[in-house]
DSSP file (Angstrom, degrees, kcal/mol; ACC not computed):
  #  RESIDUE AA STRUCTURE BP1 BP2  ACC     N-H-->O    O-->H-N    N-H-->O    O-->H-N    TCO  KAPPA ALPHA  PHI   PSI    X-CA   Y-CA   Z-CA
    1    1 A M              0   0    0      0, 0.0     0, 0.0     0, 0.0     0, 0.0   0.000 360.0 360.0 360.0 128.0   26.3  -11.3  -28.9
    2    2 A T        -     0   0    0      1,-0.0     2,-0.1     7,-0.0     9,-0.1  -0.749 360.0-122.4 -87.4 127.1   23.8   -9.8  -26.3
    3    3 A P        -     0   0    0      0, 0.0     7,-2.2     0, 0.0     2,-0.3  -0.391  32.8-167.9 -67.0 144.3   21.1   -7.7  -27.9
    4    4 A T  E     -A    9   0A   0      5,-0.2     2,-0.4    -2,-0.1     5,-0.2  -0.935  18.8-155.8-132.7 155.8   20.8   -4.1  -26.6
    5    5 A R  E >  S-A    8   0A   0      3,-2.7     3,-2.4    -2,-0.3     0, 0.0  -0.983  85.1 -18.1-131.5 119.7   18.4   -1.3  -26.8
    6    6 A N  T 3  S-     0   0    0     -2,-0.4     3,-0.1     1,-0.3    -1,-0.1   0.823 128.2 -54.1  53.7  34.2   19.8    2.2  -26.3
    7    7 A G  T 3  S+     0   0    0      1,-0.3     2,-0.5     0, 0.0    -1,-0.3   0.433 113.9 119.6  83.1  -1.3   22.9    0.7  -24.7
    8    8 A T  E <  S-A    5   0A   0     -3,-2.4    -3,-2.7     1,-0.0    -1,-0.3  -0.843  70.2-113.2-105.5 133.4   20.8   -1.2  -22.1
    9    9 A K  E     -A    4   0A   0     -2,-0.5     2,-0.6    -5,-0.2    -5,-0.2  -0.413  26.0-137.4 -61.7 130.8   21.1   -5.0  -22.1
   10   10 A I        -     0   0    0     -7,-2.2    -1,-0.1    -2,-0.1     2,-0.1  -0.837  18.7-136.9 -94.7 123.1   17.8   -6.7  -23.1
   11   11 A E        -     0   0    0     -2,-0.6    -1,-0.0     1,-0.1    -7,-0.0  -0.329  25.5 -97.8 -76.1 158.3   17.0   -9.7  -20.9
   12   12 A S    >   -     0   0    0      1,-0.1     3,-1.3    -2,-0.1    -1,-0.1  -0.126  38.2 -99.5 -65.7 170.6   15.7  -12.9  -22.3
   13   13 A A  T 3  S+     0   0    0      1,-0.3    -1,-0.1     4,-0.0     4,-0.1   0.752 122.6  59.9 -64.2 -25.7   12.0  -13.8  -22.4
   14   14 A S  T 3  S+     0   0    0      2,-0.1    -1,-0.3     3,-0.0     3,-0.1   0.630  90.7  89.2 -80.1 -12.1   12.4  -15.9  -19.3
   15   15 A A  S <  S-     0   0    0     -3,-1.3     2,-0.1     1,-0.2    -4,-0.0  -0.320  98.3 -74.4 -80.0 168.3   13.6  -12.9  -17.3
   16   16 A I        -     0   0    0      1,-0.1    -1,-0.2     2,-0.1    -5,-0.1  -0.377  55.6-104.2 -62.9 137.8   11.3  -10.5  -15.4
   17   17 A D     >  -     0   0    0      1,-0.2     4,-1.7    -3,-0.1     3,-0.3  -0.487  22.8-144.3 -67.8 123.6    9.3   -8.2  -17.7
   18   18 A P  H  > S+     0   0    0      0, 0.0     4,-2.3     0, 0.0     5,-0.2   0.832  99.4  57.4 -63.6 -31.2   10.9   -4.7  -17.5
   19   19 A L  H  > S+     0   0    0      2,-0.2     4,-2.8     1,-0.2     5,-0.2   0.911 104.5  51.6 -61.2 -41.2    7.5   -3.1  -17.9
   20   20 A S  H  > S+     0   0    0     -3,-0.3     4,-2.6     1,-0.2    -1,-0.2   0.912 109.0  50.7 -61.3 -42.3    6.3   -5.0  -14.8
   21   21 A I  H  X S+     0   0    0     -4,-1.7     4,-2.4     2,-0.2    -1,-0.2   0.918 111.4  47.4 -61.7 -45.9    9.2   -3.7  -12.9
   22   22 A M  H  X S+     0   0    0     -4,-2.3     4,-2.2     1,-0.2    -2,-0.2   0.911 112.3  49.3 -64.3 -42.9    8.6   -0.1  -13.9
   23   23 A I  H  X S+     0   0    0     -4,-2.8     4,-2.4     2,-0.2    -2,-0.2   0.929 111.8  48.7 -64.4 -43.9    4.9   -0.4  -13.0
   24   24 A R  H  X S+     0   0    0     -4,-2.6     4,-2.5     1,-0.2    -1,-0.2   0.910 112.4  48.6 -59.2 -43.6    5.6   -1.9   -9.6
   25   25 A A  H  X S+     0   0    0     -4,-2.4     4,-2.2     1,-0.2    -1,-0.2   0.860 111.9  49.0 -66.4 -36.2    8.2    0.8   -8.8
   26   26 A A  H  X S+     0   0    0     -4,-2.2     4,-2.1     2,-0.2    -2,-0.2   0.898 112.1  48.5 -71.0 -39.6    5.8    3.5   -9.9
   27   27 A C  H  X S+     0   0    0     -4,-2.4     4,-2.4     2,-0.2     5,-0.2   0.929 112.1  48.6 -64.4 -45.3    3.0    2.1   -7.8
   28   28 A E  H  X S+     0   0    0     -4,-2.5     4,-2.7     1,-0.2    -2,-0.2   0.919 111.3  50.0 -62.6 -42.3    5.2    1.8   -4.7
   29   29 A A  H  X S+     0   0    0     -4,-2.2     4,-2.3     1,-0.2    -1,-0.2   0.901 110.2  51.3 -62.4 -40.1    6.5    5.4   -5.2
   30   30 A A  H  X S+     0   0    0     -4,-2.1     4,-2.3     2,-0.2    -2,-0.2   0.892 111.0  46.9 -63.3 -41.6    2.8    6.6   -5.4
   31   31 A V  H  X S+     0   0    0     -4,-2.4     4,-2.6     2,-0.2    -2,-0.2   0.919 112.2  50.3 -66.5 -43.0    1.8    4.8   -2.2
   32   32 A R  H  <>S+     0   0    0     -4,-2.7     5,-2.9    -5,-0.2     4,-0.3   0.895 111.4  49.4 -60.5 -37.1    4.9    6.1   -0.4
   33   33 A G  H ><5S+     0   0    0     -4,-2.3     3,-0.7     3,-0.2    -2,-0.2   0.921 112.5  46.4 -67.0 -44.5    4.0    9.6   -1.6
   34   34 A V  H 3<5S+     0   0    0     -4,-2.3    -2,-0.2     1,-0.2    -1,-0.2   0.888 118.9  41.4 -63.4 -40.9    0.3    9.3   -0.5
   35   35 A L  T 3<5S-     0   0    0     -4,-2.6    -1,-0.2    -5,-0.2    -2,-0.2   0.388 108.6-124.7 -91.9   5.3    1.4    7.9    2.9
   36   36 A N  T < 5 +     0   0    0     -3,-0.7     2,-0.6    -4,-0.3    -3,-0.2   0.896  54.4 156.6  53.3  45.5    4.3   10.4    3.2
   37   37 A V      < -     0   0    0     -5,-2.9    -1,-0.2    -6,-0.2    -2,-0.1  -0.911  35.2-140.8-107.2 116.8    6.8    7.5    3.7
   38   38 A A        -     0   0    0     -2,-0.6     3,-0.5     4,-0.1    -5,-0.0  -0.327  11.9-130.8 -71.2 157.4   10.4    8.4    2.8
   39   39 A T  S    S+     0   0    0      1,-0.2    -1,-0.1     4,-0.0    -2,-0.0   0.739 102.0  60.4 -81.2 -23.4   12.5    5.8    1.0
   40   40 A D  S    S+     0   0    0      2,-0.1     2,-0.3     0, 0.0    -1,-0.2   0.448  98.8  64.4 -88.8  -0.8   15.4    6.2    3.4
   41   41 A I  S    S-     0   0    0     -3,-0.5     3,-0.1     1,-0.0    -4,-0.0  -0.856  94.8 -92.6-118.1 159.3   13.5    5.2    6.6
   42   42 A S        -     0   0    0     -2,-0.3    -4,-0.1     1,-0.1    -2,-0.1  -0.350  55.2 -91.7 -67.2 151.0   11.9    2.0    7.5
   43   43 A P        -     0   0    0      0, 0.0     2,-0.1     0, 0.0    -1,-0.1  -0.338  41.1-115.8 -64.4 140.2    8.2    1.7    6.6
   44   44 A R        -     0   0    0      1,-0.1     3,-0.0    -3,-0.1    -7,-0.0  -0.464  17.5-160.2 -73.9 145.1    5.8    2.9    9.3
   45   45 A R  S    S+     0   0    0     -2,-0.1    40,-3.4    40,-0.1     2,-0.4   0.777  73.3  62.8 -95.7 -30.0    3.5    0.2   10.7
   46   46 A L  E     -B   84   0B   0     38,-0.2     2,-0.4    39,-0.1    38,-0.2  -0.781  64.9-167.1-100.6 138.8    0.8    2.6   12.1
   47   47 A L  E     -B   83   0B   0     36,-2.9    36,-2.9    -2,-0.4     2,-0.0  -0.913  20.9-119.5-119.7 149.3   -1.3    4.9    9.9
   48   48 A S  E  >  -B   82   0B   0     -2,-0.4     4,-2.8    34,-0.2     5,-0.2  -0.289  36.2-101.9 -74.7 170.5   -3.5    7.8   10.9
   49   49 A V  H  > S+     0   0    0     32,-0.6     4,-2.6     2,-0.2     5,-0.2   0.902 124.5  52.4 -59.9 -41.2   -7.2    7.7   10.1
   50   50 A E  H  > S+     0   0    0      2,-0.2     4,-1.9     1,-0.2    -1,-0.2   0.927 112.5  44.3 -61.3 -47.7   -6.6   10.0    7.2
   51   51 A E  H  > S+     0   0    0      1,-0.2     4,-2.8     2,-0.2    -2,-0.2   0.890 111.9  53.1 -64.6 -40.0   -3.9    7.8    5.8
   52   52 A T  H  X S+     0   0    0     -4,-2.8     4,-2.7     2,-0.2    -2,-0.2   0.907 106.2  52.9 -60.0 -44.4   -6.0    4.7    6.4
   53   53 A A  H  X>S+     0   0    0     -4,-2.6     5,-2.3     1,-0.2     4,-0.7   0.909 112.3  45.7 -63.0 -39.6   -8.9    6.2    4.5
   54   54 A T  H ><5S+     0   0    0     -4,-1.9     3,-0.7     3,-0.2    -2,-0.2   0.939 112.4  51.2 -65.1 -45.5   -6.6    6.9    1.5
   55   55 A Y  H 3<5S+     0   0    0     -4,-2.8    -2,-0.2     1,-0.2    -1,-0.2   0.881 119.1  35.4 -56.6 -43.1   -5.1    3.4    1.8
   56   56 A L  H 3<5S-     0   0    0     -4,-2.7    -1,-0.2    -5,-0.1    -2,-0.2   0.423 107.4-121.3 -94.4  -0.8   -8.5    1.7    1.7
   57   57 A C  T <<5S+     0   0    0     -4,-0.7     2,-0.2    -3,-0.7    -3,-0.2   0.914  73.1 123.0  57.2  44.0  -10.1    4.3   -0.7
   58   58 A L      < -     0   0    0     -5,-2.3    -1,-0.2    -6,-0.2     2,-0.2  -0.740  67.8 -96.0-122.0 173.4  -12.8    5.1    1.9
   59   59 A S     >  -     0   0    0     -2,-0.2     4,-2.1     1,-0.1     5,-0.1  -0.531  32.0-117.6 -82.7 159.1  -13.9    8.3    3.7
   60   60 A E  H  > S+     0   0    0      1,-0.2     4,-2.6     2,-0.2     5,-0.2   0.895 117.7  56.0 -61.4 -40.2  -12.5    9.2    7.1
   61   61 A R  H  > S+     0   0    0      1,-0.2     4,-2.4     2,-0.2    -1,-0.2   0.890 105.3  51.2 -60.2 -39.9  -16.0    8.9    8.5
   62   62 A E  H  > S+     0   0    0      2,-0.2     4,-2.5     1,-0.2    -1,-0.2   0.915 109.7  49.9 -62.5 -43.8  -16.3    5.3    7.1
   63   63 A V  H  X S+     0   0    0     -4,-2.1     4,-2.2     1,-0.2    -2,-0.2   0.941 111.3  48.6 -62.2 -44.8  -13.0    4.4    8.8
   64   64 A Y  H  X S+     0   0    0     -4,-2.6     4,-2.7     1,-0.2    -2,-0.2   0.906 111.5  50.3 -61.3 -39.9  -14.2    5.9   12.1
   65   65 A N  H  X S+     0   0    0     -4,-2.4     4,-2.0     1,-0.2    -1,-0.2   0.912 109.4  51.2 -63.7 -42.1  -17.5    4.0   11.8
   66   66 A M  H  <>S+     0   0    0     -4,-2.5     5,-2.8     2,-0.2     6,-1.5   0.879 111.0  48.8 -63.4 -39.1  -15.6    0.7   11.1
   67   67 A I  H ><5S+     0   0    0     -4,-2.2     3,-1.5     4,-0.2    -2,-0.2   0.942 112.0  47.2 -64.1 -48.5  -13.5    1.4   14.3
   68   68 A S  H 3<5S+     0   0    0     -4,-2.7    -2,-0.2     1,-0.3    -1,-0.2   0.800 112.9  49.9 -65.5 -27.5  -16.6    2.1   16.4
   69   69 A N  T 3<5S-     0   0    0     -4,-2.0    -1,-0.3    -5,-0.2    -2,-0.2   0.297 115.0-117.8 -92.3   9.4  -18.3   -1.1   15.0
   70   70 A H  T < 5S+     0   0    0     -3,-1.5    -3,-0.2     2,-0.2    -2,-0.1   0.732  82.1 121.7  63.3  23.3  -15.2   -3.2   15.8
   71   71 A K  S   <S+     0   0    0     -5,-2.8     2,-0.4     1,-0.2    -4,-0.2   0.763  81.1  30.4 -85.8 -26.2  -14.6   -4.0   12.1
   72   72 A L  S    S-     0   0    0     -6,-1.5     2,-0.6    -9,-0.1    -2,-0.2  -0.990  83.9-131.2-127.1 142.9  -11.1   -2.4   12.4
   73   73 A A        -     0   0    0     -2,-0.4    11,-0.6    -3,-0.1     2,-0.3  -0.803  23.0-158.7 -95.2 124.8   -9.0   -2.3   15.5
   74   74 A G  E     -C   83   0B   0     -2,-0.6     2,-0.6    -7,-0.2     9,-0.2  -0.690  12.3-138.7 -98.2 153.8   -7.5    1.1   16.4
   75   75 A V  E     -C   82   0B   0      7,-3.5     7,-2.8    -2,-0.3     2,-0.4  -0.968  24.3-148.1-109.2 121.2   -4.5    1.8   18.5
   76   76 A R  E     +C   81   0B   0     -2,-0.6     2,-0.3     5,-0.2     5,-0.2  -0.725  22.6 176.4 -97.6 137.8   -5.2    4.8   20.7
   77   77 A H  E >  S-C   80   0B   0      3,-2.5     3,-1.6    -2,-0.4     2,-0.4  -0.814  73.6 -55.1-134.2  93.3   -2.6    7.2   21.9
   78   78 A G  T 3  S-     0   0    0     -2,-0.3    -1,-0.0     1,-0.3     0, 0.0  -0.622 120.9 -22.0  69.0-125.1   -4.4    9.9   23.8
   79   79 A K  T 3  S+     0   0    0     -2,-0.4     2,-0.3    -3,-0.1    -1,-0.3   0.575 119.0 100.7 -89.8 -10.4   -7.0   11.2   21.4
   80   80 A R  E <   - C   0  77B   0     -3,-1.6    -3,-2.5   -32,-0.0     2,-0.5  -0.553  58.5-155.9 -81.8 136.3   -5.2   10.0   18.4
   81   81 A V  E     - C   0  76B   0     -2,-0.3   -32,-0.6    -5,-0.2     2,-0.3  -0.939  12.4-176.8-112.0 130.6   -6.3    6.8   16.7
   82   82 A M  E     -BC  48  75B   0     -7,-2.8    -7,-3.5    -2,-0.5     2,-0.4  -0.892  13.0-145.5-121.3 154.4   -3.8    4.8   14.6
   83   83 A L  E     -BC  47  74B   0    -36,-2.9   -36,-2.9    -2,-0.3     2,-0.4  -0.971  20.4-117.0-125.3 140.2   -4.4    1.7   12.6
   84   84 A D  E  >  -B   46   0B   0    -11,-0.6     4,-2.1    -2,-0.4     3,-0.3  -0.562  14.2-144.2 -78.0 126.4   -2.0   -1.2   12.0
   85   85 A L  H  > S+     0   0    0    -40,-3.4     4,-2.3    -2,-0.4     5,-0.2   0.865 101.8  55.7 -57.7 -37.6   -1.0   -1.6    8.4
   86   86 A Q  H  > S+     0   0    0    -41,-0.3     4,-2.3     1,-0.2    -1,-0.2   0.902 107.0  50.1 -63.2 -40.5   -0.9   -5.4    8.8
   87   87 A D  H  > S+     0   0    0     -3,-0.3     4,-2.5     2,-0.2    -2,-0.2   0.896 109.5  51.0 -62.8 -40.8   -4.5   -5.3   10.1
   88   88 A L  H  X S+     0   0    0     -4,-2.1     4,-2.3     2,-0.2    -2,-0.2   0.921 109.9  49.0 -65.6 -42.5   -5.6   -3.3    7.2
   89   89 A D  H  X S+     0   0    0     -4,-2.3     4,-2.3     1,-0.2    -2,-0.2   0.903 111.5  50.1 -64.7 -38.9   -3.9   -5.8    4.7
   90   90 A S  H  X S+     0   0    0     -4,-2.3     4,-2.6     1,-0.2    -1,-0.2   0.905 109.3  52.0 -64.3 -39.6   -5.6   -8.7    6.6
   91   91 A W  H  X S+     0   0    0     -4,-2.5     4,-1.2     2,-0.2    -2,-0.2   0.907 109.2  49.9 -62.0 -41.8   -9.0   -6.9    6.3
   92   92 A I  H >< S+     0   0    0     -4,-2.3     3,-0.5     1,-0.2     4,-0.3   0.935 111.5  47.8 -61.4 -46.1   -8.5   -6.5    2.6
   93   93 A V  H >< S+     0   0    0     -4,-2.3     3,-1.0     1,-0.2    -2,-0.2   0.907 112.8  48.6 -62.4 -42.1   -7.7  -10.1    2.1
   94   94 A N  H 3< S+     0   0    0     -4,-2.6    -1,-0.2     1,-0.2    -2,-0.2   0.680 113.8  47.5 -73.4 -17.5  -10.7  -11.2    4.2
   95   95 A H  T << S+     0   0    0     -4,-1.2    -1,-0.2    -3,-0.5    -2,-0.2   0.231  77.7 128.1-110.0  13.7  -13.0   -8.9    2.3
   96   96 A K    <   -     0   0    0     -3,-1.0     2,-0.7    -4,-0.3     3,-0.1  -0.478  56.6-134.0 -67.9 138.9  -12.1   -9.7   -1.2
   97   97 A D    >   -     0   0    0     -2,-0.2     3,-1.0     1,-0.1    -2,-0.1  -0.867   8.2-156.7 -95.8 116.0  -15.0  -10.6   -3.4
   98   98 A E  T 3  S+     0   0    0     -2,-0.7    -1,-0.1     1,-0.2    -2,-0.0   0.778  92.2  56.3 -64.1 -26.2  -14.2  -13.7   -5.5
   99   99 A A  T 3         0   0    0      1,-0.2    -1,-0.2    -3,-0.1    -3,-0.0   0.711 360.0 360.0 -79.6 -17.4  -16.8  -12.8   -8.1
  100  100 A A    <         0   0    0     -3,-1.0    -1,-0.2     0, 0.0    -2,-0.2   0.464 360.0 360.0 -72.4 360.0  -15.2   -9.4   -8.7
């Protein structure tokens, strides 16, 4: 007999923790909401400076400074500057502080 809680099957201890799944889903939904990414379309690869600032928890001015100092590579389309999400993820990985 499989144990249930409120009619929902309870997975064994070796299965993925349901709380972890709920936390991950909530975090992904929050990021999609901040970046205005709908769930029914493919994820965008380029972010605006404003979206990049939110993604990196920095000010827009800091993002512009990082672009002008060549710490981040921007993609220009006319006057608009966009940043590649993959580049941002690489920047995060390269700037992680092991002591933190």
